[in-house]
N, C-alpha and C positions, 0 to 999 in steps of 0.2 A: 165703313172706313171713309175718312175724308179723302177727297180727290184733289189733285193739283188744279188750281184755277187756270183758265186758259191764258189769262194775262193779268198781272196785278196792277193794271192801269187804274188811276184814280186813287191809289193809296199814297197818302202823304207821309213824308218822313216824320214830321212833328206837326200835330194839330194844336192850335191855340184855342183853348176853351174860353169863350167870351160871353156865354149866356148862362143864366141860372138853371134853365131846364136841363142842359147837358150836365151841369154840375150836380143836379139832383140825381140824374141817371147814374152818376159815378159814386153816389153815396150808398148804394145798396151792395152788400157783400156778395150776393149771388151774381149780380151783373158784373162785378169785378172778377169773379171766378170764371164767368163765361169768357170775358175778354182775355183773361190770362190763358185759358185753355186754347183759345184761337191763336194766341201769340206764339204757341209752341211751333207753329209753322205758318208764317205770315203769307206764304205763297199758296196755302191750301184753302179750299172752299169746303165748308162744313154744313151738313144737314143738322137739323135740330136733334135728331136721334143720335148722331155722332157725338154731339156735345153732351147729351144726356148720359151716354155710355162713358165718356171721359170723366164726367163729374159724379158718376154713380148715382144719378137722380132720375126720377120718372120724367118722361118727356113732357107731361102735362105741366110740370112746375116751371118749365123753361119758356113756354110760348109767350107769356105776357112780357117777360124780361127781354126776350129777343126782339119783340115789337118795340119796346122802349129804346133799346140800343139802335135799332134801325131808324126809328123816327128822329132820334137826335144825331144821326149820322156817324155814330161810333162804329157801326158795322154796315156793310152794304150787301145787296144781293149780287153775287158774282154771276150767277146764271140760274135758270129754272129749267125743269123738264117735267113732262107728264108721266106719272107712274100710276097705272090702273085708273086713268081718267082724272087723277088728282094732281094739281100742280105742286111740285116739290121744289123748294128754294134751297140754294147752296149759298151760304154766307161767308163773307171774308171781312177781316178787320179793315177799317178805312184809314188807319194811320199806324205808324210804328211806335209812336210815343205821344204823350199828351203833356201840355203845360198850361197853366192858368194865365190868362192875360192880366196885365197890371191894372187895366181898367176895371176888370171884374173884381179883383182883390180890393180895389178902392171904392167900389160902388156902395153907397149907403144902403144898409138893410140886407146886404148879401153875406154878412159875417157868419150867420148861422149855417147857411148852406156851404160856405167855404170850410167851416169847422167840421161839418158832417162829412164832407168829401175827404178831408185830411184824416179824420178819425177812421173812416172805412178803409182807406188805403193803408194806414199804419197798422190797423188791426189785422188786415190781410197779410202784410209782410210779417208781422209778429207771429201769427199762427203758423205760417210756413216755416219761419226760422225755428220756432220751438219744435215743430214736428221733425225737421231735419236734424236738430240737435238730439232729440230723444230717441230717434230711430238710428242714429249713427251715420246719417248721410252728410252731416255737416263737415266732418273730417274726411279728407281723401286718403287713399292708401299711400303710405310713404314710398318714396323712390327706392329702388333696389340698392342703390349705392349710398343711401342715407342723406342725399343732398336735399336742400330745402325745396318744398313743392312750389313751383311757380304759380300754381292755381290755388294755393291755400287761401283760406278765408282771411279777409282784412276788415276788421270792425274798428271804426274810429268815432269817438264822440268828442267834439271840440267846442269849447266856448272861450273865445278870446276877443281881443280888441286889435283892430288894424287901423292904419291911416285910411282916409277916404279913397285916395288914389290906389293904394294897394288892395283894398277891399273890392273896388270896382274892377281892377285887373284880374284878381283872383276869380271873381264871379264870371267874367267874360271867358276865361280859360276853362272853367267848369262847363259853361254853356257849350263851348266848342267841343269839349270831350263828349258831352251828352249827344250832340248832333252826330259825332262820329260813331259812338256806341250804338245808336239807334238807326243807323243806316241799314238799307236792305241787306239781309244776310246772304252770304254765299251758300247756295243750296248744297253744294257738294262738300264744303268744309265746315258747315255749321253743325258740329256734333257735340260741342261742350256746353252743357247747361250753365247759365250764369244768372244769378239774382243780383240786382243792382239797385240800391236805394240811395238817393242823393237829395239832401235838403240843405238849402242855404238861405238864411234870412238875417236881416239887420233890423232888430226891433227899434221902433221910434222911442225917443226919450220920453219918460213919463211927463204928462202935462203938469205944469206947476200948480200948486194948491191955490184954490181961489182965495183972493185977498180979502 
């Protein structure tokens, strides 16, 4: 079992990803699964065998991916101890949430890595959503009095046009909400699982045809 870390110092609320190597680390489905498993309790420190049990995978499949996550700073060693003469590491997430830097998004030649990271993240969310729907976990039990469920699912797909000022204000409010949502959880009251996906982008106008 994972044990509580002595202190979650060094854990940032939101980490800005500004390098291609970290972006590549986030493009692998298994590494995303490892991070998600560790996010079930951001205060806990996990051994590799804890994570293997959570993911129902052999320990040997995880070592290389754990090393990549550690090298890119997405996870950190919370503490180590000797077990039968062998050093055993306990890992902890190094941030509560990730966002891509604007500079990285605009870097020439990084479009492929950005697309791969987005595809991996979206595929991961899709797979979990489909699993929850097909297993009946997507819908919560109705309230005894028949009142609307305050934690019922909310799925919105929106494609619209806004003024520049309103779009900027809306984006700023979404960013503030994400900061609040991804703050350190209250260990005693954090009992409701929540999956949250938010994407906002304003595509550039197509380039005019060459004259």
